[in-house]
N, C-alpha and C positions, 0 to 999 in steps of 0.2 A: 504494500500500500504506500504509494508515494504522494507526498504533498505537492510534487511537481505536476501531478494530474489535476488539471483545472476543468475537467469535463463534467464532474458531478455525477458520473455514471456508476461509481462504486458506492453501494449503500452504507459501507462501514468506513469510508474515508471522510471523516468529519472535518469540514472546513467552513469558514465564514461564507455564507451563500445567501444571495437574494434572488428570488424568482418572481417574475410577473407572468402569469399565464391565464388563458381564457379557454374555457371548455363549453361547447354547445352540445347538448344532448337532445336527440329526437326521441320522445317517449311514446310508448304504446297509447293508443287512443287519440293520436294527432295532437299531442301536447308537446311542449318543449321546456327545457330547463337550461339556463345559461349562467355560468358563474365566472366572474373576473376576480382573480385571487392574487393577493400580495402574500408572499411566503418568505419567511426569514429563518435561516438555520444558524445557530450559534453554538460552536463547540464549548464545552465546559472544560476549562484549562486543567491539563494533567489528570483527567479523569477517564478518558476514553469514551466520552459520552457527548451528546448534543441535545439541545432543545430546538424544536421546530414550531413556529407559529404560522398559522394560516388564517387570513382574514378575507372572507369572500363577499363580494357584492353580487347579488343575484337578480336575475329577471326570469319570470315564469308566468305561464298562463294556466297553471293547474287549478286555480280558483275559479276559472271561467273568464276572468279579466286579467289583463297583463299587470303584474305587480313587479315593482323594482325596489330593492333596498338591501340592507345588511342581512347576510346569511348567518349560519352557525359557525362561530369562531372555534378553532381547534388548536390545542397545544399538546405536543408530543415530547416525551423524554425517551431517548434511545441510547442504550449503552452496549458497547462491544465487550462481551463477557469472556470471549476466547478468540485470540487472533494468532494464526500461524502463517507461514508462507503458502500453505496449500488450502487453508479453510479458515472460516471465522464464524462465530456465533454472536448474534446480537439480539437483545430483548429490551422491551420497553413498554410504556403505557401512554396511550393517547386519551385526552379528555376533550369531549365535545360539549360546548356550552349552548344553552337555549337562548341565543341572542338575536334570532331572526326577527326582523321588523314586521313581518307578516307571516301568517300560518303557512302559506304556500311556498315560502322561501326557506323553510327549515323543517326539522323533524318534530319540533315541539317538545323535545326530550333532552335532558342531560344524559351523556353517555360516557362510560369507561370502556376502553378498548385495548386490552393487552395484545402485544404483537411480538412475534419471534421470527428471526431470519437465520437461515444457514447459507453461508456464502462459500461457494467452491471456486477457487482460482485455478483455471485450466490452462493458463499460459498468458503471455503478454496480450493485453487487450481482450481477454475472453474470460467470462465468468458465468456461473449459473447460481441463482439465489432464490430457492423456494422460501416462501414465507406464509405465515398464517396470522390473521388479525380477527379478534372476536369482539363484536360490538354489543354492548349490553346497556339498556337504558336504566337509569337509577333515579329518575324523577322527572318532573316537568308536568305538562298538561295531561291530566287524567283522561281527557276525551280523545287523545291521540293514541295511535297504536303503539304498544310496547315494542321495543327493539331487542331481539336476541338472534343475532346472525353471525356467521363466520365467513371469511373470505380467504381462500387458499389460492395463491398464485405462484407462477413459475417465471422468474425474471431471468431472461437469457440475453447476454450482451456479447456483441462482436464489434470490436473497434477496427476501423480500416487501417491499413499500413500508414504509419506516421502519426496516428492518433488524432487526426483532425476531423474525422467524421465517424459515425457509429450507427449501428442498427440494433434495436432491441425488440424481442418478441416477449409478450407478457400475457399468456393465456391464464385464465382464472376461473374458479368456481365460487359461487355464492350460495351458502346454505342458510335458509330461513327457518330457524328452529321454532319460531312462533307459528309457522304455517305448515305443520306436518312435514318438517324437514324438506321443504320444496327447494329444488336445486335449479339454478340458472347459471349461465356462463357468459364469458366475454373473451374476445381476442383483441389485444392492443398491439400496435406496431409503432415503434418510435424511431424517427429518422432525425438525427442530430448532427450539427455542424459547428465547429469552433470558429469564432470570429477573430480571436486573439485577445491577449491581455486578460485572460480569465473569463471572457464573455463567450456565450454560445447561444444558439437558437435550436428549437426542435419542433417537430410536427408529430402529433400522435393521433392517428385515426383508430377507431375501435368499432366493433360490432357486438351486439348482444346476441346471446344464444339461448334457446329454450323458451317454452311457453310462459314461464314465470319471469322472464327477463325484465330487468328494471329499465332498460333502454333498448331502442331499436338500433341506433348507431350514435356515435359521438365523434367530435373532432376537437382536438386541443392543440393549441400552439403557445409557445412560451419563449421568454428571454431569460437567460440565467447569467449571473455575475458572481464569480468566486474570487476571493482575495485572501 
């Protein structure tokens, strides 16, 4: 794990990072959900850990009318618990706050989400990182659906020669334990390119899979700066 890597593609290479990204989701039932997100990652000095803050501004027509405002703010603590030249373990906890300015812009729930990653370093510019995150609501609006779901994904990275561009495949499964263990899936592809000086851009198209999918398709693009 090298601090000279300024691509932000290694999930356990904790560096000062700012990301501005926008994701548009086409939802079942001819609805949409769009979020523009400010993301900040801050390593905790000499601890092998980082904090990540996400603040979303959301637009959606789920209520029948188009609403725009603040979404649910999230804060994550992630720590590398084991790091070798061949593999790494990381674990942490993400907290989602019920901060949405309108019911259609958030879940209406406070959530705790423990997460674990296993990162396998397969060679220069190549890694596979399966991970699991479990989202559990712990309070909020009693009239909103409780949340008890898990997301299992497989993050696969291939850097181009020279490390100036990369491709990632991120297939995943979502298990809704509140709905008879209903399973849906997704496939994300990330195309990234370095600009220089620790800056890069990326494009992330995705499709939803399964009858209980949470989206039909989505498109995310972002700008990242590492220092």
